[in-house]
C-alpha positions in Angstrom: -47.7 -0.1 24.0 -44.4 -0.7 25.0 -41.7 -2.1 22.4 -40.5 -6.0 22.7 -37.2 -5.8 22.4 -34.6 -8.9 21.8 -31.9 -9.8 24.5 -29.9 -6.4 24.3 -26.3 -8.1 25.3 -26.6 -10.4 22.4 -27.3 -7.7 20.0 -23.8 -6.6 21.1 -22.3 -9.9 20.2 -23.8 -10.1 17.2 -22.9 -7.0 15.8 -19.0 -7.9 16.5 -19.3 -10.7 15.1 -20.8 -9.5 12.2 -18.0 -6.8 11.4 -15.4 -9.7 12.4 -17.3 -12.2 10.2 -15.6 -14.0 13.0 -16.8 -15.2 16.6 -13.1 -16.0 17.5 -12.3 -12.2 16.8 -15.4 -10.8 18.2 -14.7 -12.8 21.9 -11.2 -11.6 21.8 -12.7 -7.9 21.2 -15.3 -7.9 23.7 -12.9 -10.2 26.6 -15.1 -13.3 26.4 -14.9 -17.0 24.6 -15.8 -17.8 21.6 -18.1 -20.1 23.1 -19.5 -17.5 25.2 -20.5 -15.2 21.8 -21.8 -18.5 20.0 -24.5 -19.3 22.6 -24.9 -15.4 23.1 -25.9 -15.4 19.0 -27.9 -18.8 19.7 -29.9 -16.8 22.1 -30.9 -14.4 19.6 -32.2 -16.6 16.7 -33.9 -18.2 18.8 -35.8 -15.2 20.1 -36.0 -13.9 16.5 -37.0 -17.5 14.6 -34.1 -16.7 12.2 -30.8 -17.8 11.6 -28.2 -14.7 11.4 -25.3 -16.7 10.5 -23.9 -19.7 8.1 -21.6 -21.7 10.2 -20.7 -23.7 7.4 -16.6 -24.7 7.6 -14.7 -23.0 9.9 -15.8 -19.1 8.7 -19.2 -17.4 9.3 -21.1 -15.5 7.4 -24.2 -13.3 7.5 -27.6 -14.9 6.1 -29.9 -12.9 4.3 -31.8 -12.3 8.2 -28.4 -11.2 9.4 -27.5 -8.7 6.6 -31.1 -7.0 6.4 -30.7 -6.9 10.9 -27.3 -5.3 11.0 -27.7 -1.9 10.1 -29.9 -1.9 12.8 -28.2 -2.8 15.5 -25.3 -1.3 14.1 -27.2 2.1 14.3 -29.1 1.7 17.2 -25.9 0.9 19.6 -24.0 3.9 18.2 -26.8 5.9 19.0 -27.1 4.8 22.8 -23.0 5.2 23.3 -23.3 8.2 22.2 -26.7 9.0 24.0 -24.5 7.9 27.0 -21.6 10.0 26.2 -23.4 13.4 25.9 -25.5 13.0 29.5 -23.0 11.0 31.5 -20.1 13.3 33.5 -18.0 9.9 33.8 -17.7 9.6 30.0 -17.3 13.1 29.0 -15.6 16.3 29.1 -12.5 15.8 30.7 -11.5 12.4 29.2 -9.9 11.0 26.0 -9.5 8.3 24.8 -7.0 7.4 22.2 -6.3 4.2 20.1 -2.8 4.3 18.5 -0.8 1.7 17.1 2.1 0.3 19.1 5.1 1.4 17.3 3.3 5.1 16.2 3.0 5.6 20.8 6.2 4.7 21.3 8.6 5.9 18.9 6.5 9.8 18.1 3.5 10.2 20.2 5.0 9.5 23.9 7.7 11.3 23.6 5.6 14.4 22.6 3.0 14.6 25.2 4.3 16.3 27.8 3.9 19.4 25.6 0.2 18.6 25.7 -0.2 17.7 29.3 1.6 21.0 30.2 -0.8 23.1 28.1 -4.2 21.1 29.3 -3.3 19.4 32.5 -6.9 19.2 33.1 -7.4 16.7 30.4 -7.1 12.7 31.6 -5.7 11.1 28.3 -5.8 7.4 28.0 -3.9 5.6 25.2 -4.9 2.0 23.8 -2.1 0.2 22.0 -4.3 -2.7 21.1 -4.4 -4.0 17.6 -7.5 -4.1 17.4 -9.8 -2.0 14.9 -11.5 1.1 16.6 -15.2 1.6 16.0 -16.8 4.6 16.4 -18.2 5.2 18.7 -19.2 1.4 20.0 -15.8 1.3 21.6 -15.9 4.4 23.7 -12.4 5.6 21.4 -12.9 9.5 21.0 -9.7 9.4 18.3 -7.6 7.0 16.3 -4.4 7.4 14.8 -3.8 4.3 12.1 -2.0 4.0 9.3 -3.4 3.6 5.7 -3.0 4.6 2.2 -6.6 6.9 1.9 -8.9 8.4 4.4 -11.1 6.5 6.2 -14.8 5.8 4.0 -16.7 6.1 7.7 -15.2 8.6 9.7 -13.5 12.1 9.4 -9.6 11.6 8.4 -6.8 14.0 9.0 -3.6 13.2 7.4 -0.5 13.6 9.5 2.2 12.4 7.4 3.1 10.3 4.9 5.7 7.9 5.0 9.3 7.0 2.8 10.4 3.2 3.2 14.3 2.6 3.7 16.0 -0.7 4.1 18.4 -0.5 7.1 20.7 -3.1 8.8 23.5 -3.4 11.0 26.6 -2.1 9.7 28.6 -5.3 10.3 25.6 -7.4 8.8 25.3 -4.9 6.1 29.4 -5.3 5.5 28.9 -9.3 5.1 25.3 -8.9 2.9 25.4 -11.5 -0.5 26.5 -9.5 -3.5 26.2 -10.2 -7.0 28.0 -8.1 -9.5 28.4 -5.5 -7.4 25.1 -5.3 -5.8 23.3 -7.0 -3.1 21.8 -10.2 -4.2 18.6 -9.7 -2.6 17.2 -13.7 -3.5 20.0 -14.6 -0.8 19.6 -11.6 1.7 17.7 -12.1 4.9 14.7 -10.4 5.0 12.5 -9.3 7.8 8.9 -8.8 7.4 6.4 -7.6 9.6 3.2 -9.4 9.6 0.9 -6.1 9.9 2.6 -4.5 6.7 3.7 -7.8 5.0 3.6 -6.0 1.5 6.3 -3.5 2.1 8.7 -5.1 0.5 7.0 -5.6 -2.5 6.4 -1.8 -2.8 9.8 -1.2 -2.1 11.1 -3.6 -4.9 8.7 -2.0 -7.1 9.2 1.8 -6.9 13.3 1.3 -6.2 13.0 -1.1 -9.4 13.3 2.1 -12.5 16.2 3.4 -10.3 18.4 0.4 -9.2 17.1 -2.7 -11.5 16.0 -4.2 -8.0 14.4 -7.7 -8.3 11.7 -8.8 -6.1 13.2 -11.9 -4.3 11.5 -14.6 -3.6 8.4 -14.1 -1.4 8.0 -15.1 2.5 11.7 -15.2 2.7 13.0 -14.4 5.8 11.9 -13.9 9.2 8.5 -12.8 10.3 7.4 -10.8 13.0 4.1 -8.8 14.2 5.5 -5.2 14.8 7.4 -2.7 13.3 9.5 -2.1 16.3 10.4 -5.8 16.9 11.3 -5.8 12.8 14.1 -3.1 14.0 15.1 -4.5 17.4 15.8 -7.6 15.4 17.3 -6.0 12.6 19.8 -4.2 15.4 20.8 -7.5 16.5 22.0 -8.3 13.1 19.4 -10.9 12.1 18.6 -9.5 9.0 17.5 -6.3 6.9 14.6 -4.6 8.1 12.3 -1.5 6.2 12.2 1.5 8.2 9.1 3.8 8.2 10.6 7.4 7.7 10.1 10.0 9.1 8.9 8.2 12.1 11.9 5.7 12.2 14.7 8.3 12.0 15.9 8.7 15.3 16.5 4.9 15.0 19.0 5.0 12.1 23.0 6.2 12.1 24.4 7.1 9.0 24.2 4.8 5.6 26.1 1.3 6.3 29.2 0.4 4.1 29.3 -2.2 1.6 32.7 -3.1 1.4 33.9 -6.6 3.4 34.0 -6.9 6.9 35.1 -9.6 9.5 33.1 -8.4 12.4 30.1 -10.2 13.9 27.2 -8.0 14.5 27.4 -6.4 18.1 24.5 -6.0 20.8 22.1 -3.2 20.5 22.7 -0.3 22.6 19.9 1.8 23.7 22.3 4.4 23.9 23.0 5.2 20.3 21.3 3.6 17.1 22.7 0.7 15.6 20.8 0.6 12.5 22.1 2.4 8.7 20.7 3.0 5.8 21.8 0.6 3.5 24.3 2.0 0.6 22.9 2.0 -3.1 19.1 1.2 -1.5 17.3 4.6 -2.1 15.0 5.3 0.3 11.0 4.9 -1.7 7.8 7.2 -1.0 4.5 5.4 -0.2 1.1 6.1 -0.3 0.8 4.9 2.9 0.6 7.6 5.9 -0.5 8.1 9.7 -4.4 9.8 9.8 -6.0 11.0 13.1 -9.4 9.4 12.7 -13.0 10.9 14.4 -16.0 9.7 14.3 -18.2 11.5 11.3 -21.7 12.9 11.5 -20.8 15.5 14.7 -18.1 18.1 16.1 -15.9 16.5 18.8 -16.1 17.9 22.3 -13.5 21.0 23.0 -11.2 18.6 24.6 -11.0 16.2 21.6 -10.7 19.4 19.3 -8.1 20.4 21.3 -6.1 17.5 21.4 -6.8 17.0 17.4 -5.2 20.7 17.2 -2.5 19.4 19.0 -1.4 16.6 16.8 -1.5 18.4 13.4 0.4 20.9 15.0 3.4 18.5 16.4 3.4 16.9 13.0 3.9 19.9 10.7 6.4 21.1 12.8 8.2 17.3 12.9 7.8 17.4 9.3 9.6 20.9 8.8 
């Protein structure tokens, strides 16, 4: 007897909405409108005769029926995606799709890709720098590079390198930062925050307190941007003090900036030479976060993916050395 299957397209919408706890974010991931996601889930709920989401207020959450259904749908879609990759010549052997954060791609990965291409010219490499979370293997991603403090529990995780935070600024701005008792008055200093790593300043102040006696300025004060690269560019334009993530951003820095007064206005940034300097008296602080290569757990990667992972680890070892 043939199985009676629910609408398969609606299952994909259900899985994405459940994972994000948001119809809007599911729609952004799938390239649809929130209305289309909502209608697709309505169709699935009608077929099942049971509500899957509680839609009270702006947020959505799974009902008991949705909680019961989700693991079956996630596992089923994962098995379909895995099987398709194994049998399809278009999805397999010589193509790798890598999901990576934009700053890491620009400052670390792309400058080194020539060496990988020279070693493996037969492999087609696709680099995706969108901010969305990579889900193996549903999104067709073979390997992801993400920043975080610890291995991912649901993926095979290979540490590439850990990070150090260093306050940096344009030297002219550094010379004019407000001071108190011969040190930077952080309560009045213009800080640049990155939305995706908004706890960086708190981590730096907490770790630097023992060595310098620094105190945390009012939370949220200053300029807010959404990428590390944009924060460094804003700092290079003299708009405030940013936190450089070392060693990833080491190439953007020059020698330490002075703290003595100087009347000159900040100069425009020049791509020819670094215009950011570490602030004198502000120690670099090692943090738990690092960059990790993530792969689907549970099975050995294809030869091409394994070759890319070996190359990544070799490059990161040489980089840290």
